[in-house]
All heavy atoms as TSV, in Angstrom:
chain	resi	resn	atom	element	x	y	z
A	1	MET	N	N	-26.638	-48.482	-7.776
A	1	MET	CA	C	-26.347	-47.367	-8.668
A	1	MET	C	C	-24.956	-46.826	-8.316
A	1	MET	O	O	-24.662	-46.551	-7.160
A	1	MET	CB	C	-27.385	-46.305	-8.550
A	1	MET	CG	C	-27.181	-45.175	-9.483
A	1	MET	SD	S	-28.643	-44.117	-9.365
A	1	MET	CE	C	-27.922	-42.633	-9.819
A	2	ASP	N	N	-24.104	-46.705	-9.306
A	2	ASP	CA	C	-22.790	-46.150	-9.089
A	2	ASP	C	C	-22.822	-44.632	-9.175
A	2	ASP	O	O	-23.630	-44.076	-9.920
A	2	ASP	CB	C	-21.792	-46.698	-10.164
A	2	ASP	CG	C	-21.538	-48.179	-9.951
A	2	ASP	OD1	O	-21.654	-48.637	-8.813
A	2	ASP	OD2	O	-21.204	-48.828	-10.943
A	3	GLU	N	N	-21.972	-44.006	-8.410
A	3	GLU	CA	C	-21.898	-42.547	-8.456
A	3	GLU	C	C	-20.455	-42.077	-8.404
A	3	GLU	O	O	-19.567	-42.815	-7.950
A	3	GLU	CB	C	-22.666	-41.953	-7.308
A	3	GLU	CG	C	-22.111	-42.329	-5.927
A	3	GLU	CD	C	-22.971	-41.740	-4.814
A	3	GLU	OE1	O	-24.216	-41.651	-4.920
A	3	GLU	OE2	O	-22.348	-41.338	-3.810
A	4	ALA	N	N	-20.218	-40.892	-8.913
A	4	ALA	CA	C	-18.897	-40.299	-8.883
A	4	ALA	C	C	-19.062	-38.862	-8.422
A	4	ALA	O	O	-20.024	-38.199	-8.810
A	4	ALA	CB	C	-18.247	-40.396	-10.230
A	5	GLY	N	N	-18.152	-38.375	-7.662
A	5	GLY	CA	C	-18.154	-36.985	-7.236
A	5	GLY	C	C	-16.788	-36.351	-7.418
A	5	GLY	O	O	-15.776	-36.996	-7.278
A	6	VAL	N	N	-16.840	-35.081	-7.778
A	6	VAL	CA	C	-15.576	-34.349	-7.979
A	6	VAL	C	C	-15.658	-33.077	-7.142
A	6	VAL	O	O	-16.652	-32.349	-7.191
A	6	VAL	CB	C	-15.369	-34.004	-9.477
A	6	VAL	CG1	C	-14.116	-33.145	-9.631
A	6	VAL	CG2	C	-15.300	-35.237	-10.309
A	7	SER	N	N	-14.604	-32.801	-6.390
A	7	SER	CA	C	-14.523	-31.600	-5.601
A	7	SER	C	C	-13.253	-30.856	-6.041
A	7	SER	O	O	-12.148	-31.404	-6.003
A	7	SER	CB	C	-14.456	-31.924	-4.129
A	7	SER	OG	O	-14.183	-30.754	-3.338
A	8	VAL	N	N	-13.422	-29.630	-6.482
A	8	VAL	CA	C	-12.274	-28.838	-6.942
A	8	VAL	C	C	-12.227	-27.519	-6.177
A	8	VAL	O	O	-12.994	-26.577	-6.531
A	8	VAL	CB	C	-12.348	-28.569	-8.455
A	8	VAL	CG1	C	-11.127	-27.814	-8.955
A	8	VAL	CG2	C	-12.470	-29.904	-9.197
A	9	PRO	N	N	-11.454	-27.408	-5.120
A	9	PRO	CA	C	-11.365	-26.124	-4.401
A	9	PRO	C	C	-10.557	-25.079	-5.194
A	9	PRO	O	O	-9.787	-25.432	-6.096
A	9	PRO	CB	C	-10.639	-26.513	-3.098
A	9	PRO	CG	C	-9.839	-27.711	-3.464
A	9	PRO	CD	C	-10.620	-28.435	-4.503
A	10	GLY	N	N	-10.725	-23.830	-4.833
A	10	GLY	CA	C	-9.965	-22.762	-5.469
A	10	GLY	C	C	-8.483	-22.892	-5.168
A	10	GLY	O	O	-8.077	-23.331	-4.108
A	11	ALA	N	N	-7.636	-22.484	-6.103
A	11	ALA	CA	C	-6.181	-22.559	-5.948
A	11	ALA	C	C	-5.591	-21.160	-5.930
A	11	ALA	O	O	-6.140	-20.229	-6.545
A	11	ALA	CB	C	-5.588	-23.385	-7.068
A	12	ASP	N	N	-4.499	-20.973	-5.225
A	12	ASP	CA	C	-3.808	-19.702	-5.181
A	12	ASP	C	C	-3.092	-19.440	-6.539
A	12	ASP	O	O	-2.576	-20.381	-7.104
A	12	ASP	CB	C	-2.767	-19.660	-4.076
A	12	ASP	CG	C	-3.421	-19.646	-2.715
A	12	ASP	OD1	O	-4.573	-19.192	-2.620
A	12	ASP	OD2	O	-2.762	-20.108	-1.747
A	13	LEU	N	N	-3.106	-18.251	-6.965
A	13	LEU	CA	C	-2.437	-17.865	-8.217
A	13	LEU	C	C	-1.443	-16.758	-7.923
A	13	LEU	O	O	-1.784	-15.735	-7.323
A	13	LEU	CB	C	-3.458	-17.363	-9.262
A	13	LEU	CG	C	-2.938	-16.942	-10.622
A	13	LEU	CD1	C	-2.350	-18.145	-11.346
A	13	LEU	CD2	C	-4.033	-16.305	-11.439
A	14	ARG	N	N	-0.192	-16.953	-8.297
A	14	ARG	CA	C	0.884	-15.970	-8.014
A	14	ARG	C	C	1.588	-15.593	-9.331
A	14	ARG	O	O	1.725	-16.403	-10.215
A	14	ARG	CB	C	1.916	-16.567	-7.067
A	14	ARG	CG	C	1.352	-16.869	-5.713
A	14	ARG	CD	C	2.396	-17.405	-4.818
A	14	ARG	NE	N	2.907	-18.667	-5.364
A	14	ARG	CZ	C	3.817	-19.442	-4.777
A	14	ARG	NH1	N	4.330	-19.072	-3.640
A	14	ARG	NH2	N	4.209	-20.549	-5.327
A	15	THR	N	N	2.042	-14.316	-9.383
A	15	THR	CA	C	2.899	-13.926	-10.502
A	15	THR	C	C	4.323	-13.929	-10.045
A	15	THR	O	O	4.635	-13.558	-8.909
A	15	THR	CB	C	2.507	-12.506	-11.002
A	15	THR	OG1	O	2.656	-11.590	-9.915
A	15	THR	CG2	C	1.088	-12.466	-11.533
A	16	LEU	N	N	5.235	-14.367	-10.905
A	16	LEU	CA	C	6.643	-14.530	-10.504
A	16	LEU	C	C	7.577	-13.554	-11.141
A	16	LEU	O	O	8.739	-13.491	-10.785
A	16	LEU	CB	C	7.092	-15.982	-10.822
A	16	LEU	CG	C	6.334	-17.076	-10.092
A	16	LEU	CD1	C	6.810	-18.420	-10.555
A	16	LEU	CD2	C	6.539	-16.952	-8.615
A	17	THR	N	N	7.151	-12.810	-12.149
A	17	THR	CA	C	8.044	-11.877	-12.805
A	17	THR	C	C	7.384	-10.492	-12.871
A	17	THR	O	O	6.160	-10.359	-12.856
A	17	THR	CB	C	8.340	-12.355	-14.252
A	17	THR	OG1	O	7.097	-12.490	-14.949
A	17	THR	CG2	C	9.100	-13.599	-14.286
A	18	PRO	N	N	8.194	-9.461	-12.941
A	18	PRO	CA	C	7.609	-8.130	-13.085
A	18	PRO	C	C	6.946	-7.975	-14.460
A	18	PRO	O	O	7.290	-8.696	-15.418
A	18	PRO	CB	C	8.785	-7.180	-12.930
A	18	PRO	CG	C	9.984	-8.008	-13.315
A	18	PRO	CD	C	9.640	-9.421	-12.926
A	19	CYS	N	N	6.014	-7.060	-14.549
A	19	CYS	CA	C	5.309	-6.874	-15.800
A	19	CYS	C	C	5.796	-5.659	-16.560
A	19	CYS	O	O	5.248	-5.333	-17.591
A	19	CYS	CB	C	3.840	-6.772	-15.541
A	19	CYS	SG	S	3.116	-8.258	-14.816
A	20	LEU	N	N	6.806	-4.953	-16.059
A	20	LEU	CA	C	7.328	-3.741	-16.718
A	20	LEU	C	C	8.816	-3.748	-16.680
A	20	LEU	O	O	9.392	-3.982	-15.607
A	20	LEU	CB	C	6.718	-2.495	-16.042
A	20	LEU	CG	C	7.119	-1.154	-16.652
A	20	LEU	CD1	C	6.575	-1.027	-18.074
A	20	LEU	CD2	C	6.574	-0.034	-15.774
A	21	SER	N	N	9.433	-3.429	-17.741
A	21	SER	CA	C	10.910	-3.341	-17.842
A	21	SER	C	C	11.232	-1.970	-18.405
A	21	SER	O	O	10.778	-1.620	-19.493
A	21	SER	CB	C	11.486	-4.472	-18.693
A	21	SER	OG	O	12.863	-4.259	-18.858
A	22	VAL	N	N	12.053	-1.195	-17.707
A	22	VAL	CA	C	12.453	0.138	-18.121
A	22	VAL	C	C	13.967	0.229	-18.158
A	22	VAL	O	O	14.624	-0.170	-17.233
A	22	VAL	CB	C	11.875	1.215	-17.164
A	22	VAL	CG1	C	12.271	2.578	-17.604
A	22	VAL	CG2	C	10.352	1.082	-17.095
A	23	ASP	N	N	14.505	0.769	-19.258
A	23	ASP	CA	C	15.935	0.936	-19.408
A	23	ASP	C	C	16.222	2.453	-19.375
A	23	ASP	O	O	15.508	3.252	-19.997
A	23	ASP	CB	C	16.399	0.327	-20.737
A	23	ASP	CG	C	17.887	0.150	-20.780
A	23	ASP	OD1	O	18.545	0.326	-19.728
A	23	ASP	OD2	O	18.398	-0.187	-21.861
A	24	THR	N	N	17.247	2.836	-18.645
A	24	THR	CA	C	17.556	4.269	-18.494
A	24	THR	C	C	18.112	4.839	-19.808
A	24	THR	O	O	18.688	4.144	-20.608
A	24	THR	CB	C	18.581	4.478	-17.361
A	24	THR	OG1	O	19.778	3.764	-17.713
A	24	THR	CG2	C	18.069	3.987	-16.053
A	25	PRO	N	N	17.944	6.162	-19.955
A	25	PRO	CA	C	18.433	6.768	-21.214
A	25	PRO	C	C	19.928	7.095	-21.193
A	25	PRO	O	O	20.407	7.739	-22.081
A	25	PRO	CB	C	17.596	8.022	-21.335
A	25	PRO	CG	C	17.202	8.380	-19.931
A	25	PRO	CD	C	17.109	7.081	-19.206
A	26	LEU	N	N	20.657	6.680	-20.136
A	26	LEU	CA	C	22.102	6.922	-20.090
A	26	LEU	C	C	22.867	5.645	-20.426
A	26	LEU	O	O	22.450	4.563	-20.059
A	26	LEU	CB	C	22.491	7.406	-18.700
A	26	LEU	CG	C	21.963	8.755	-18.272
A	26	LEU	CD1	C	22.394	9.043	-16.856
A	26	LEU	CD2	C	22.454	9.835	-19.179
A	27	THR	N	N	23.979	5.815	-21.079
A	27	THR	CA	C	24.824	4.670	-21.406
A	27	THR	C	C	25.921	4.544	-20.389
A	27	THR	O	O	26.067	5.384	-19.480
A	27	THR	CB	C	25.467	4.848	-22.791
A	27	THR	OG1	O	26.332	6.004	-22.757
A	27	THR	CG2	C	24.438	5.025	-23.895
A	28	ALA	N	N	26.722	3.520	-20.527
A	28	ALA	CA	C	27.893	3.357	-19.661
A	28	ALA	C	C	28.900	4.438	-19.991
A	28	ALA	O	O	28.869	5.028	-21.084
A	28	ALA	CB	C	28.504	1.988	-19.862
A	29	PRO	N	N	29.800	4.789	-19.059
A	29	PRO	CA	C	30.786	5.825	-19.337
A	29	PRO	C	C	31.691	5.452	-20.534
A	29	PRO	O	O	32.115	4.342	-20.668
A	29	PRO	CB	C	31.609	5.889	-18.036
A	29	PRO	CG	C	30.704	5.334	-16.984
A	29	PRO	CD	C	29.847	4.336	-17.672
A	30	HIS	N	N	31.954	6.462	-21.373
A	30	HIS	CA	C	32.801	6.256	-22.564
A	30	HIS	C	C	34.112	6.995	-22.363
A	30	HIS	O	O	34.128	8.185	-22.048
A	30	HIS	CB	C	32.099	6.827	-23.816
A	30	HIS	CG	C	30.899	6.073	-24.230
A	30	HIS	ND1	N	30.947	4.809	-24.775
A	30	HIS	CD2	C	29.579	6.396	-24.169
A	30	HIS	CE1	C	29.723	4.415	-25.048
A	30	HIS	NE2	N	28.860	5.355	-24.693
A	31	PRO	N	N	35.252	6.330	-22.556
A	31	PRO	CA	C	36.539	6.984	-22.362
A	31	PRO	C	C	36.794	8.084	-23.426
A	31	PRO	O	O	37.517	9.036	-23.138
A	31	PRO	CB	C	37.575	5.879	-22.466
A	31	PRO	CG	C	36.862	4.713	-23.056
A	31	PRO	CD	C	35.422	4.887	-22.832
A	32	GLU	N	N	36.195	7.961	-24.596
A	32	GLU	CA	C	36.457	8.958	-25.646
A	32	GLU	C	C	35.773	10.290	-25.364
A	32	GLU	O	O	36.075	11.286	-26.011
A	32	GLU	CB	C	36.051	8.434	-27.056
A	32	GLU	CG	C	34.630	7.965	-27.199
A	32	GLU	CD	C	34.434	6.493	-26.865
A	32	GLU	OE1	O	35.380	5.779	-26.528
A	32	GLU	OE2	O	33.299	6.048	-26.916
A	33	VAL	N	N	34.813	10.330	-24.463
A	33	VAL	CA	C	34.193	11.614	-24.058
A	33	VAL	C	C	34.499	11.908	-22.591
A	33	VAL	O	O	33.642	12.351	-21.819
A	33	VAL	CB	C	32.662	11.615	-24.317
A	33	VAL	CG1	C	32.371	11.677	-25.812
A	33	VAL	CG2	C	31.989	10.398	-23.684
A	34	PHE	N	N	35.745	11.651	-22.205
A	34	PHE	CA	C	36.235	11.935	-20.862
A	34	PHE	C	C	35.503	11.176	-19.754
A	34	PHE	O	O	35.319	11.693	-18.656
A	34	PHE	CB	C	36.215	13.439	-20.578
A	34	PHE	CG	C	36.907	14.244	-21.658
A	34	PHE	CD1	C	36.188	15.002	-22.548
A	34	PHE	CD2	C	38.309	14.182	-21.789
A	34	PHE	CE1	C	36.830	15.717	-23.530
A	34	PHE	CE2	C	38.933	14.913	-22.763
A	34	PHE	CZ	C	38.223	15.700	-23.654
A	35	GLY	N	N	35.036	9.973	-20.043
A	35	GLY	CA	C	34.343	9.145	-19.061
A	35	GLY	C	C	32.937	9.521	-18.770
A	35	GLY	O	O	32.378	9.069	-17.776
A	36	LEU	N	N	32.371	10.377	-19.573
A	36	LEU	CA	C	30.949	10.773	-19.343
A	36	LEU	C	C	29.988	9.852	-20.043
A	36	LEU	O	O	30.306	9.183	-21.039
A	36	LEU	CB	C	30.727	12.195	-19.876
A	36	LEU	CG	C	31.558	13.299	-19.193
A	36	LEU	CD1	C	31.348	14.640	-19.933
A	36	LEU	CD2	C	31.190	13.405	-17.743
A	37	SER	N	N	28.825	9.762	-19.531
A	37	SER	CA	C	27.747	8.974	-20.176
A	37	SER	C	C	27.129	9.774	-21.286
A	37	SER	O	O	27.108	11.010	-21.262
A	37	SER	CB	C	26.697	8.607	-19.159
A	37	SER	OG	O	27.218	7.827	-18.093
A	38	THR	N	N	26.627	9.082	-22.282
A	38	THR	CA	C	25.909	9.704	-23.373
A	38	THR	C	C	24.437	9.358	-23.290
A	38	THR	O	O	24.043	8.439	-22.575
A	38	THR	CB	C	26.466	9.311	-24.732
A	38	THR	OG1	O	26.398	7.905	-24.865
A	38	THR	CG2	C	27.912	9.744	-24.897
A	39	LEU	N	N	23.617	10.103	-23.997
A	39	LEU	CA	C	22.190	9.853	-24.008
A	39	LEU	C	C	21.777	8.935	-25.124
A	39	LEU	O	O	22.397	8.918	-26.203
A	39	LEU	CB	C	21.434	11.162	-24.121
A	39	LEU	CG	C	21.524	12.156	-22.975
A	39	LEU	CD1	C	20.805	13.430	-23.302
A	39	LEU	CD2	C	20.968	11.532	-21.702
A	40	ARG	N	N	20.765	8.187	-24.922
A	40	ARG	CA	C	20.160	7.344	-25.933
A	40	ARG	C	C	18.633	7.362	-25.710
A	40	ARG	O	O	18.160	7.875	-24.726
A	40	ARG	CB	C	20.697	5.926	-25.878
A	40	ARG	CG	C	20.363	5.217	-24.596
A	40	ARG	CD	C	20.843	3.807	-24.625
A	40	ARG	NE	N	20.587	3.211	-23.315
A	40	ARG	CZ	C	20.937	2.049	-22.956
A	40	ARG	NH1	N	21.578	1.262	-23.807
A	40	ARG	NH2	N	20.639	1.608	-21.758
A	41	ASP	N	N	17.937	6.798	-26.626
A	41	ASP	CA	C	16.465	6.766	-26.502
A	41	ASP	C	C	16.072	5.845	-25.354
A	41	ASP	O	O	16.589	4.745	-25.218
A	41	ASP	CB	C	15.818	6.190	-27.781
A	41	ASP	CG	C	16.012	7.169	-28.979
A	41	ASP	OD1	O	16.171	8.365	-28.740
A	41	ASP	OD2	O	16.017	6.680	-30.122
A	42	PRO	N	N	15.167	6.323	-24.496
A	42	PRO	CA	C	14.721	5.439	-23.406
A	42	PRO	C	C	13.909	4.288	-23.977
A	42	PRO	O	O	13.233	4.432	-24.969
A	42	PRO	CB	C	13.861	6.383	-22.546
A	42	PRO	CG	C	13.535	7.551	-23.377
A	42	PRO	CD	C	14.567	7.635	-24.449
A	43	GLN	N	N	13.975	3.182	-23.309
A	43	GLN	CA	C	13.259	1.999	-23.773
A	43	GLN	C	C	12.398	1.450	-22.608
A	43	GLN	O	O	12.844	1.435	-21.469
A	43	GLN	CB	C	14.242	0.913	-24.190
A	43	GLN	CG	C	15.093	1.320	-25.374
A	43	GLN	CD	C	16.093	0.289	-25.749
A	43	GLN	OE1	O	16.309	-0.675	-25.036
A	43	GLN	NE2	N	16.788	0.506	-26.855
A	44	ALA	N	N	11.202	1.042	-22.971
A	44	ALA	CA	C	10.305	0.460	-21.973
A	44	ALA	C	C	9.604	-0.730	-22.665
A	44	ALA	O	O	9.306	-0.703	-23.859
A	44	ALA	CB	C	9.274	1.443	-21.474
A	45	ALA	N	N	9.321	-1.736	-21.901
A	45	ALA	CA	C	8.653	-2.949	-22.436
A	45	ALA	C	C	7.666	-3.476	-21.390
A	45	ALA	O	O	7.915	-3.370	-20.197
A	45	ALA	CB	C	9.642	-4.012	-22.798
A	46	VAL	N	N	6.598	-3.987	-21.877
A	46	VAL	CA	C	5.606	-4.642	-21.002
A	46	VAL	C	C	5.812	-6.136	-21.184
A	46	VAL	O	O	5.727	-6.634	-22.332
A	46	VAL	CB	C	4.178	-4.215	-21.334
A	46	VAL	CG1	C	3.186	-4.970	-20.482
A	46	VAL	CG2	C	4.008	-2.734	-21.138
A	47	LEU	N	N	6.141	-6.816	-20.126
A	47	LEU	CA	C	6.389	-8.270	-20.212
A	47	LEU	C	C	5.173	-9.052	-19.675
A	47	LEU	O	O	4.495	-8.573	-18.823
A	47	LEU	CB	C	7.619	-8.622	-19.342
A	47	LEU	CG	C	8.913	-7.870	-19.674
A	47	LEU	CD1	C	9.958	-8.196	-18.627
A	47	LEU	CD2	C	9.378	-8.205	-21.043
A	48	THR	N	N	4.963	-10.166	-20.297
A	48	THR	CA	C	3.835	-11.006	-19.805
A	48	THR	C	C	4.296	-11.688	-18.520
A	48	THR	O	O	5.438	-12.128	-18.394
A	48	THR	CB	C	3.476	-12.088	-20.835
A	48	THR	OG1	O	4.639	-12.850	-21.143
A	48	THR	CG2	C	2.926	-11.467	-22.093
A	49	PRO	N	N	3.461	-11.694	-17.497
A	49	PRO	CA	C	3.852	-12.311	-16.223
A	49	PRO	C	C	3.886	-13.823	-16.296
A	49	PRO	O	O	3.140	-14.428	-17.047
A	49	PRO	CB	C	2.789	-11.824	-15.266
A	49	PRO	CG	C	1.578	-11.557	-16.125
A	49	PRO	CD	C	2.145	-11.084	-17.451
A	50	LEU	N	N	4.766	-14.399	-15.526
A	50	LEU	CA	C	4.860	-15.848	-15.391
A	50	LEU	C	C	3.896	-16.204	-14.266
A	50	LEU	O	O	4.057	-15.731	-13.097
A	50	LEU	CB	C	6.235	-16.271	-15.069
A	50	LEU	CG	C	6.469	-17.775	-14.826
A	50	LEU	CD1	C	6.108	-18.567	-16.046
A	50	LEU	CD2	C	7.931	-18.017	-14.452
A	51	LEU	N	N	2.899	-16.992	-14.534
A	51	LEU	CA	C	1.896	-17.362	-13.520
A	51	LEU	C	C	2.199	-18.746	-12.949
A	51	LEU	O	O	2.610	-19.636	-13.652
A	51	LEU	CB	C	0.511	-17.373	-14.131
A	51	LEU	CG	C	0.059	-16.090	-14.768
A	51	LEU	CD1	C	-1.300	-16.256	-15.428
A	51	LEU	CD2	C	0.022	-14.934	-13.776
A	52	GLN	N	N	1.993	-18.885	-11.641
A	52	GLN	CA	C	2.223	-20.180	-10.982
A	52	GLN	C	C	1.011	-20.509	-10.116
A	52	GLN	O	O	0.540	-19.691	-9.359
A	52	GLN	CB	C	3.453	-20.102	-10.115
A	52	GLN	CG	C	3.785	-21.407	-9.421
A	52	GLN	CD	C	4.984	-21.321	-8.516
A	52	GLN	OE1	O	5.253	-20.270	-7.954
A	52	GLN	NE2	N	5.698	-22.414	-8.404
A	53	THR	N	N	0.532	-21.701	-10.255
A	53	THR	CA	C	-0.580	-22.194	-9.433
A	53	THR	C	C	-0.434	-23.698	-9.242
A	53	THR	O	O	0.329	-24.345	-9.958
A	53	THR	CB	C	-1.928	-21.883	-10.100
A	53	THR	OG1	O	-2.966	-22.249	-9.162
A	53	THR	CG2	C	-2.143	-22.616	-11.371
A	54	ALA	N	N	-1.087	-24.218	-8.224
A	54	ALA	CA	C	-1.066	-25.633	-7.992
A	54	ALA	C	C	-2.517	-26.130	-7.807
A	54	ALA	O	O	-3.046	-26.167	-6.694
A	54	ALA	CB	C	-0.266	-25.951	-6.717
A	55	PRO	N	N	-3.202	-26.407	-8.895
A	55	PRO	CA	C	-4.596	-26.883	-8.793
A	55	PRO	C	C	-4.675	-28.246	-8.140
A	55	PRO	O	O	-3.821	-29.092	-8.335
A	55	PRO	CB	C	-5.056	-26.911	-10.242
A	55	PRO	CG	C	-3.831	-27.058	-11.057
A	55	PRO	CD	C	-2.727	-26.392	-10.291
A	56	THR	N	N	-5.713	-28.418	-7.378
A	56	THR	CA	C	-5.963	-29.695	-6.689
A	56	THR	C	C	-7.400	-30.134	-6.944
A	56	THR	O	O	-8.269	-29.317	-7.227
A	56	THR	CB	C	-5.723	-29.562	-5.180
A	56	THR	OG1	O	-6.589	-28.573	-4.652
A	56	THR	CG2	C	-4.292	-29.197	-4.856
A	57	GLY	N	N	-7.651	-31.392	-6.801
A	57	GLY	CA	C	-8.933	-31.917	-6.970
A	57	GLY	C	C	-9.091	-33.240	-6.272
A	57	GLY	O	O	-8.119	-33.958	-6.042
A	58	VAL	N	N	-10.327	-33.587	-5.896
A	58	VAL	CA	C	-10.622	-34.844	-5.207
A	58	VAL	C	C	-11.691	-35.557	-6.008
A	58	VAL	O	O	-12.732	-34.985	-6.329
A	58	VAL	CB	C	-11.093	-34.599	-3.747
A	58	VAL	CG1	C	-11.467	-35.902	-3.112
A	58	VAL	CG2	C	-10.066	-33.860	-2.969
A	59	LEU	N	N	-11.422	-36.782	-6.373
A	59	LEU	CA	C	-12.354	-37.620	-7.120
A	59	LEU	C	C	-12.805	-38.739	-6.211
A	59	LEU	O	O	-11.993	-39.490	-5.664
A	59	LEU	CB	C	-11.681	-38.192	-8.408
A	59	LEU	CG	C	-12.501	-39.153	-9.228
A	59	LEU	CD1	C	-13.726	-38.459	-9.772
A	59	LEU	CD2	C	-11.641	-39.729	-10.353
A	60	GLY	N	N	-14.113	-38.808	-6.045
A	60	GLY	CA	C	-14.678	-39.922	-5.198
A	60	GLY	C	C	-15.562	-40.811	-6.007
A	60	GLY	O	O	-16.337	-40.404	-6.805
A	61	LEU	N	N	-15.398	-42.132	-5.782
A	61	LEU	CA	C	-16.189	-43.143	-6.462
A	61	LEU	C	C	-16.922	-43.968	-5.406
A	61	LEU	O	O	-16.345	-44.264	-4.364
A	61	LEU	CB	C	-15.314	-44.034	-7.362
A	61	LEU	CG	C	-14.532	-43.365	-8.474
A	61	LEU	CD1	C	-13.614	-44.352	-9.149
A	61	LEU	CD2	C	-15.492	-42.771	-9.490
A	62	GLY	N	N	-18.110	-44.392	-5.710
A	62	GLY	CA	C	-18.854	-45.210	-4.728
A	62	GLY	C	C	-20.076	-45.796	-5.406
A	62	GLY	O	O	-20.343	-45.595	-6.579
A	63	SER	N	N	-20.869	-46.546	-4.607
A	63	SER	CA	C	-22.107	-47.107	-5.099
A	63	SER	C	C	-23.175	-46.926	-4.053
A	63	SER	O	O	-22.890	-46.871	-2.841
A	63	SER	CB	C	-21.917	-48.598	-5.443
A	63	SER	OG	O	-21.532	-49.306	-4.261
A	64	MET	N	N	-24.418	-46.832	-4.478
A	64	MET	CA	C	-25.548	-46.676	-3.554
A	64	MET	C	C	-26.282	-47.991	-3.424
A	64	MET	O	O	-26.487	-48.716	-4.278
A	64	MET	CB	C	-26.545	-45.631	-4.083
A	64	MET	CG	C	-25.979	-44.237	-3.908
A	64	MET	SD	S	-27.197	-43.040	-4.423
A	64	MET	CE	C	-28.101	-42.806	-2.905
């Protein structure tokens, strides 16, 4: 009788990017307003994380 076995251990899962991006409400200095920064609407975004994993598995074949 032939048999097959599969072993799949757990793999580590890591995130590689931040999940939140925030932009300040100040702009770069403008020469027309004496080098002062001006205000703008604050912006925030939720980014999807980049996931990295390395799944492994062992396949065994044999006969009884």
